[in-house]
C-alpha positions as CSV (number, residue, x, y, z in Angstrom):
1,M,-54.2,-65.9,25.0
2,S,-50.4,-64.3,24.7
3,D,-49.5,-62.4,21.2
4,S,-47.2,-65.5,20.8
5,T,-49.8,-68.2,20.3
6,G,-51.4,-67.6,17.1
7,L,-55.0,-67.4,17.0
8,S,-57.7,-69.7,14.6
9,V,-59.1,-67.1,12.2
10,V,-61.7,-67.3,9.5
11,V,-61.1,-65.2,6.6
12,L,-64.5,-64.4,4.5
13,A,-63.8,-63.7,1.2
14,G,-66.2,-63.8,-2.3
15,G,-70.0,-63.7,-1.9
16,I,-72.1,-62.3,-4.2
17,S,-72.3,-58.9,-4.9
18,H,-70.1,-57.2,-8.1
19,E,-66.8,-57.2,-6.0
20,R,-66.6,-60.9,-5.7
21,D,-63.2,-61.4,-7.4
22,V,-61.5,-58.8,-6.0
23,S,-62.6,-59.8,-2.6
24,L,-60.9,-63.4,-3.9
25,R,-58.1,-62.0,-4.3
26,S,-57.9,-60.2,-1.0
27,G,-58.8,-63.0,1.1
28,R,-56.3,-65.0,-0.1
29,R,-53.8,-62.4,0.3
30,V,-54.8,-61.9,4.1
31,A,-54.9,-65.7,4.7
32,D,-51.4,-66.0,3.3
33,A,-50.1,-63.3,5.5
34,L,-52.1,-64.4,8.5
35,A,-50.3,-67.6,8.9
36,E,-47.2,-65.8,7.8
37,A,-47.6,-64.6,11.5
38,G,-48.0,-67.9,12.7
39,H,-52.6,-68.0,13.1
40,R,-54.3,-70.8,12.2
41,V,-56.2,-69.8,8.7
42,E,-59.4,-71.1,7.2
43,L,-60.5,-69.0,3.9
44,R,-64.2,-69.5,4.0
45,D,-67.4,-68.1,1.2
46,P,-69.8,-66.4,2.8
47,D,-72.9,-68.9,2.3
48,A,-76.2,-70.8,3.9
49,G,-73.7,-72.9,5.7
50,L,-71.4,-70.1,7.0
51,L,-73.4,-68.9,10.2
52,P,-74.1,-72.3,11.6
53,Y,-70.7,-73.0,10.9
54,L,-69.4,-70.4,13.3
55,A,-71.8,-70.9,15.7
56,E,-70.4,-74.4,16.1
57,H,-66.5,-74.0,15.7
58,R,-66.4,-70.7,17.0
59,P,-62.8,-69.5,15.8
60,D,-61.1,-66.8,17.9
61,V,-61.9,-64.4,15.5
62,V,-63.5,-63.8,12.1
63,F,-62.1,-61.3,9.0
64,P,-64.0,-60.2,6.4
65,A,-62.5,-59.7,2.9
66,L,-65.4,-58.9,1.5
67,H,-66.4,-56.0,-0.8
68,G,-69.6,-54.5,-2.1
69,S,-73.0,-55.5,-0.2
70,S,-71.7,-58.9,0.9
71,G,-69.7,-56.8,3.5
72,E,-69.6,-53.4,3.7
73,D,-73.4,-52.7,4.1
74,G,-73.3,-53.5,7.6
75,T,-75.8,-56.6,7.8
76,L,-73.2,-59.7,8.3
77,L,-70.9,-57.2,10.7
78,E,-74.2,-57.0,12.8
79,L,-74.8,-61.0,12.3
80,L,-71.7,-61.4,13.4
81,A,-71.3,-59.5,16.5
82,A,-74.7,-61.1,17.1
83,L,-73.0,-64.2,17.4
84,R,-70.5,-62.9,20.0
85,I,-67.1,-63.3,17.5
86,P,-65.2,-61.3,17.5
87,T,-64.6,-59.4,14.4
88,V,-61.5,-57.2,12.4
89,G,-63.5,-54.2,11.3
90,S,-66.1,-51.9,11.8
91,T,-69.5,-52.3,13.5
92,G,-72.4,-52.5,11.4
93,S,-74.0,-49.3,12.2
94,A,-70.6,-47.3,11.2
95,A,-70.2,-49.4,8.1
96,R,-73.9,-48.1,6.8
97,R,-72.8,-44.8,7.5
98,A,-69.9,-45.4,5.3
99,W,-71.5,-47.3,3.0
100,S,-73.7,-44.4,2.0
101,K,-71.8,-42.1,0.1
102,P,-75.1,-39.4,0.6
103,V,-75.1,-40.2,4.4
104,A,-71.2,-40.5,4.8
105,S,-70.6,-37.2,3.0
106,S,-73.4,-35.4,5.4
107,L,-71.5,-36.2,8.1
108,I,-68.4,-35.6,6.8
109,A,-69.5,-31.9,6.3
110,A,-71.4,-31.4,9.4
111,A,-68.2,-32.5,11.1
112,G,-66.4,-29.6,9.0
113,G,-64.7,-31.4,5.8
114,A,-65.2,-30.3,2.6
115,V,-67.4,-32.3,0.5
116,P,-67.7,-31.6,-3.1
117,E,-71.3,-30.0,-3.6
118,S,-73.8,-32.7,-5.2
119,I,-77.2,-33.8,-5.7
120,V,-78.8,-37.1,-4.9
121,L,-81.1,-38.9,-6.9
122,S,-83.4,-42.1,-6.2
123,H,-84.3,-44.3,-9.4
124,E,-87.7,-43.7,-8.3
125,A,-87.7,-40.1,-8.9
126,F,-86.1,-40.2,-11.2
127,R,-88.3,-41.8,-13.7
128,E,-91.1,-40.2,-11.6
129,L,-90.3,-36.7,-12.4
130,G,-89.0,-37.3,-15.7
131,A,-85.3,-37.6,-16.7
132,A,-84.8,-34.5,-19.0
133,S,-86.6,-32.3,-16.3
134,V,-84.4,-33.6,-13.4
135,L,-81.5,-33.4,-15.6
136,E,-81.8,-29.9,-16.6
137,V,-82.2,-28.7,-13.3
138,V,-79.2,-30.4,-11.9
139,R,-77.2,-29.2,-15.0
140,D,-78.0,-25.5,-13.7
141,A,-77.0,-26.1,-10.3
142,L,-74.1,-27.9,-10.9
143,P,-72.6,-26.6,-14.0
144,G,-68.7,-27.6,-15.2
145,D,-67.6,-31.1,-15.2
146,L,-69.5,-33.1,-13.0
147,V,-68.5,-37.2,-11.4
148,V,-71.4,-39.3,-11.7
149,K,-72.0,-42.3,-9.4
150,P,-74.1,-44.9,-7.7
151,G,-75.1,-44.2,-4.1
152,S,-72.9,-47.7,-2.7
153,G,-70.3,-49.6,-3.6
154,G,-66.7,-49.3,-4.3
155,S,-64.1,-50.0,-6.7
156,A,-65.2,-47.3,-9.1
157,Q,-67.4,-49.8,-10.8
158,G,-70.8,-47.1,-12.0
159,V,-68.2,-44.5,-11.9
160,T,-68.4,-41.5,-14.8
161,I,-66.6,-38.3,-15.3
162,V,-69.2,-36.3,-16.9
163,E,-67.4,-33.5,-19.1
164,A,-70.0,-32.7,-21.9
165,P,-74.1,-32.5,-20.9
166,A,-74.8,-34.9,-23.5
167,D,-73.0,-37.3,-21.4
168,L,-74.8,-37.2,-18.4
169,P,-78.1,-39.5,-19.0
170,R,-75.7,-42.2,-20.2
171,A,-73.8,-42.0,-16.6
172,M,-76.9,-42.0,-15.1
173,V,-77.8,-45.0,-16.8
174,D,-74.7,-46.4,-15.3
175,A,-74.8,-45.4,-11.9
176,F,-78.2,-46.7,-11.3
177,T,-77.1,-50.1,-12.7
178,Y,-75.4,-50.1,-9.2
179,A,-78.1,-48.8,-6.8
180,D,-81.0,-47.6,-6.6
181,V,-79.6,-43.9,-5.5
182,A,-77.4,-41.7,-7.8
183,V,-75.0,-39.0,-6.6
184,V,-74.1,-35.9,-8.9
185,E,-71.1,-34.4,-7.7
186,R,-69.0,-31.1,-9.1
187,R,-65.9,-32.7,-10.1
188,V,-62.7,-31.2,-8.5
189,L,-60.0,-31.3,-10.3
190,G,-56.8,-32.5,-7.8
191,T,-54.4,-35.0,-6.7
192,E,-55.7,-38.0,-5.6
193,L,-54.9,-39.7,-2.6
194,A,-55.6,-43.1,-0.9
195,I,-55.3,-43.0,3.1
196,A,-55.9,-45.9,5.4
197,V,-56.5,-45.7,8.8
198,V,-55.2,-48.8,10.9
199,E,-56.5,-49.3,14.8
200,T,-54.4,-51.7,16.9
201,D,-53.0,-49.8,20.0
202,G,-56.7,-48.0,20.9
203,A,-56.5,-45.5,18.7
204,P,-55.9,-44.9,15.3
205,R,-53.4,-43.9,12.9
206,A,-52.5,-42.8,9.5
207,L,-50.1,-45.0,7.1
208,T,-48.0,-42.9,4.1
209,A,-50.8,-41.7,1.9
210,V,-50.9,-43.0,-1.7
211,E,-51.4,-40.9,-4.6
212,I,-52.9,-42.1,-7.2
213,V,-52.5,-41.4,-11.5
214,P,-54.3,-43.4,-13.7
215,S,-52.7,-43.6,-17.2
216,A,-56.2,-43.2,-18.8
217,G,-56.8,-40.3,-16.2
218,V,-59.5,-41.6,-14.7
219,Y,-59.4,-44.1,-11.8
220,S,-61.4,-46.8,-13.1
221,F,-62.2,-50.0,-11.9
222,Q,-59.9,-51.7,-14.5
223,A,-57.1,-49.3,-13.8
224,R,-57.5,-50.7,-9.2
225,Y,-57.0,-53.9,-10.7
226,N,-55.0,-54.4,-13.8
227,A,-51.3,-54.2,-13.1
228,G,-49.4,-51.2,-14.8
229,E,-52.4,-49.2,-15.5
230,T,-52.2,-46.4,-13.1
231,T,-49.0,-45.2,-11.4
232,F,-49.0,-45.3,-7.6
233,F,-46.5,-42.9,-5.4
234,S,-45.7,-43.3,-1.5
235,P,-45.1,-41.1,0.0
236,C,-47.5,-38.5,-2.3
237,R,-45.5,-35.6,-4.2
238,L,-47.6,-33.0,-2.3
239,S,-45.7,-30.5,-0.4
240,E,-45.6,-31.5,3.4
241,E,-48.5,-29.3,4.5
242,A,-50.8,-30.9,2.2
243,V,-50.2,-34.1,3.6
244,E,-50.6,-33.4,6.8
245,R,-53.8,-31.2,6.1
246,A,-55.0,-34.6,4.3
247,T,-53.8,-36.8,7.0
248,A,-55.9,-34.9,9.3
249,A,-59.1,-34.8,6.9
250,A,-58.7,-38.8,6.7
251,L,-58.3,-39.3,10.5
252,A,-61.3,-36.7,11.2
253,A,-63.0,-38.5,8.5
254,H,-62.7,-42.3,10.0
255,R,-63.7,-40.3,13.8
256,A,-66.7,-38.8,11.9
257,L,-68.0,-41.6,10.6
258,G,-67.5,-44.3,13.8
259,L,-65.0,-46.6,11.8
260,R,-63.1,-49.5,13.7
261,D,-59.7,-51.5,13.1
262,L,-58.9,-50.6,9.5
263,S,-60.5,-48.0,6.8
264,R,-59.6,-46.4,4.1
265,V,-60.2,-42.8,3.2
266,D,-59.7,-41.5,-0.5
267,L,-59.5,-37.6,-0.7
268,I,-58.6,-35.0,-3.6
269,V,-56.5,-32.5,-2.8
270,D,-56.6,-29.4,-4.9
271,D,-54.2,-26.5,-5.6
272,E,-54.9,-24.9,-2.6
273,G,-54.0,-27.4,-0.8
274,T,-57.9,-28.2,0.8
275,P,-59.3,-32.1,1.3
276,W,-62.2,-32.7,-0.1
277,F,-63.7,-35.9,1.2
278,L,-64.5,-39.2,-1.6
279,E,-65.7,-41.7,0.9
280,A,-64.4,-43.6,3.0
281,N,-64.4,-48.0,3.0
282,V,-64.6,-49.8,6.2
283,L,-63.5,-53.4,4.0
284,P,-61.2,-51.9,1.4
285,G,-59.0,-54.1,-1.0
286,L,-56.2,-55.8,0.0
287,T,-55.1,-57.7,-3.4
288,E,-51.5,-57.3,-4.9
289,T,-52.8,-53.7,-6.6
290,S,-55.0,-52.6,-4.0
291,L,-54.1,-49.2,-2.4
292,V,-53.7,-50.2,1.6
293,P,-50.9,-53.4,0.6
294,L,-49.2,-50.7,-0.9
295,A,-49.5,-47.5,2.0
296,I,-48.5,-50.6,4.4
297,E,-45.0,-51.2,2.6
298,A,-44.5,-47.3,2.3
299,S,-44.9,-47.5,6.1
300,D,-42.2,-49.4,6.8
301,T,-43.6,-52.6,8.1
302,D,-45.9,-55.2,6.4
303,A,-48.8,-57.2,6.1
304,A,-48.6,-60.2,8.2
305,T,-47.8,-57.3,11.1
306,V,-50.6,-54.9,10.7
307,Y,-52.9,-58.0,10.0
308,D,-51.8,-59.9,13.2
309,G,-52.3,-56.6,15.0
310,L,-56.0,-56.3,14.0
311,V,-56.5,-59.6,14.7
312,R,-55.1,-59.9,18.0
313,T,-56.6,-56.4,18.7
314,A,-59.8,-57.9,17.6
315,A,-59.5,-60.7,20.0
316,R,-58.7,-58.3,23.0
317,R,-61.5,-56.8,22.5
318,G,-63.9,-59.5,22.3
319,A,-67.2,-60.1,20.4
């Protein structure tokens, strides 16, 4: 099929995760961009009829725009691979590596990346060993400000900045609301960046880094998806050397996790210019306030061109 010919593309959006509404917004924007690029696009919500439908109709490409466990834990990606339908995005095994924040951080650290010092706590062990005893050990091992977050998930749901020890128990409760594993890590102060990595020509390339400055000081769920609550700078305001180091760290993380097609790597660059890995997203938000579209715009291209490249890459690669 030539590059001038439109493909039949099913965009998946919605699902039953905590991020359903965000996914629906992402999916609509992806579908509109692909239609603009000349593709025949259908937007579908994953449900009990999805797999039989795909098996019967066999679109040229599936583009998942699912967030949370619906699309990012690897299950759906492996099922699409089993159906032998070309799919935009990482493999199921790579998605699982990125979905688990402790696993991702361990792999990045093993590859030589800077990762904040942390302690990983399962909900079961937290209850069995006693919350008070566990948190006492945590506070002694990680003095100072902390970040508590679910061991999986996105959009900053269940994430808390802990500046006072008395706030740590509540932060643990919030994190365990979203996952059975929580990560308590040392807070790194600096400039928060998101760097999108795109593969449409066989080699990953980083788009322009986006600097994130939330008005409330924390890039929360509300700050991510409510217009006006966060200021973005793209290009960012860091030195050229710091940007080069951050970009290299994002590309290294993409490769270390074995990601493919599209990812977003979140980093904190400290005052010494060291980029600290926070997490990687295999199906990042693509809404009107999301970071990847901002990076696309700042990179002198447009969403239709980038998404067109992604679906054509998937179609050439095959299942």
